[in-house]
N, C-alpha and C positions, 0 to 999 in steps of 0.2 A: 343228515347231516351229523345222525351219533356215531354211524355204522363210519364216515372217515375218518371223524377225531378215532374212532379203533385202530382205525387204517396205518393212521400219524403215530399215533403212540406205538401200534407191532412196526414202526418202520423204526422208532426213534430206536426202540431197546433190540433190534436187533443190526441196525448200523455197527456200533463196535464192534460187536464179534466179528463180521463182514471185515472191518479194518487189522482185526485182529491177527485176521484167516490170513497162515501161510501162502495159499494159494485155493482159490478154487478150480484153476484149472485140472481137471483130474490128472493128463499128463504130468503135471510138475509133481504136482501132490503123492504121486505113483513115485517118479526118481527122485523121492527124497525119503522115500518111505525104505527104499533100494537101498539106495542111501545110509542112511542111518543104522541100517542090518550088517552093511561090509562094513562101515565103520566101528561098529561094535565087535564083525566078529575076528576084527583086526587087533583091538583092545582087551578081547578075552587071550589072545594067541602068542602075542606079542607082549605086550603090559601087563601079564597077572598079577605080578607082585611088585609092581606099581600101586602111588595112588593115585587115583582115576577121581573127577569129579565130572558132573554131569550138572549144566547149568543154563537155561533158557538157551536151548535147541544145540548147548556146543559142550563137547569131552575133550576136559583138559587131563593130562599125564602131567601127571608130576613126574620129570627126566633127574631134577637132581636142586638140592635144598640149601645148599653150603651152609648162608650166612645162616639161615635159622633163626634169624630175625623177626620181630613181632608188628615191624612192619606192611602192610600190605594195601593192593592195589583200589582203592576206589572209584565208584561213579563220580566225576566234576577231577581225578586228579588230573595231574602232568606224569609222565612219565618217560624213561626215555630207552629205550628198546631196539636188539637187537636181531633179526629175524629171517630167515629164510620159508618160504611158501613152496607147496609145491603143488601141482593135483593130484589129483585124489581116486584109484578106481579101486574094482571090488578085488586085487590083489593085495592093496597099499600106495603106498605114494609113488608114480609114475612119475614124474618130471620136475624138473626146480623151475621154476617164473620169475622169482625176485626176490634179492639178496638185497636186505637193504639196514637199518637203522635208522632211527630220526628220535622228534621229542611229538606227546601225541596226548592230547589229552581226553579221556576215555570219556565215553558215551556223549562225546559233545560231537560226533559224523566224521571226525578226523578218518576214520579208519572203518573198518566195513563191519556189519554187523555180527562176525565172528569174533571178532577179535575185541569190539567194542564188548560185546557179554560172556566175552573165556575168559578175560585175562584178569578183572574185578575178583580178589581174593589170592591173588598169586602172592607172593613175597618178592621182596628186596634179594635180588641176586639170585632167583630158584630161574631154572630154565623148567620152559613148559612145551609140550605140545597141546596145542590147541585142534580140534579135527571137530572139522561141521559140514551139514548140506549144503549144497548147490544156492537155496533157499536164505542163507546165510552171507553168502560168496558176493557172485556176481550176478546169479542167478541165468535167468535164461538169455543175459547179454555174455556172448564171448569179446574180453578181452585180454590183449596182449595175447600172450599164449596158454588162453587157459579156455575152452573151447566150452560154449553154453553150455550150460544145466549138469555142469560139473564141481563136485564136492572137491573142502579143498585139509589141507593141513598145515602148519607152520609151528614151526620151532623158534621159542622165542628165548630172547632170555633181559629178565627183569636188569635193569645194569644204573635206573635211578626211578625214583620218587617224588615227586614233590607234592604233600597234598595239598590240597584244596581247602584253602582258607574259609 
């Protein structure tokens, strides 16, 4: 009886760790490690003089911050953004797969994880590049012009922020 209780408690303690793990698939984990490395290499070669923020698996490069406002995106805020999405390979951005604009609520699942995690902290009027591995994009699923297990880069202009009430 005590052994079963110990096993159950161990499983309950490990379950959150398994749910938070990016992937238990060694092939996917290796692909994401490689993608993170070439994202970092690209940023250090191309954007050495720019502000770079790394948060929750996303690298955010601040390209322009013209308004210099104090208004920043926080989870729960609704934002109006203009964006272009590129597939990203070891040499850098490779193919434009989307160009769009819209209103999205941050953290509500309206956007893929990389955008949801990378936009908080961005200021109104700023242009940012968000670069992230496939696990924060479409993962093992091919979507439109994006092949499976492909890192992504988004060029985003933050046009409006409606604060969470």
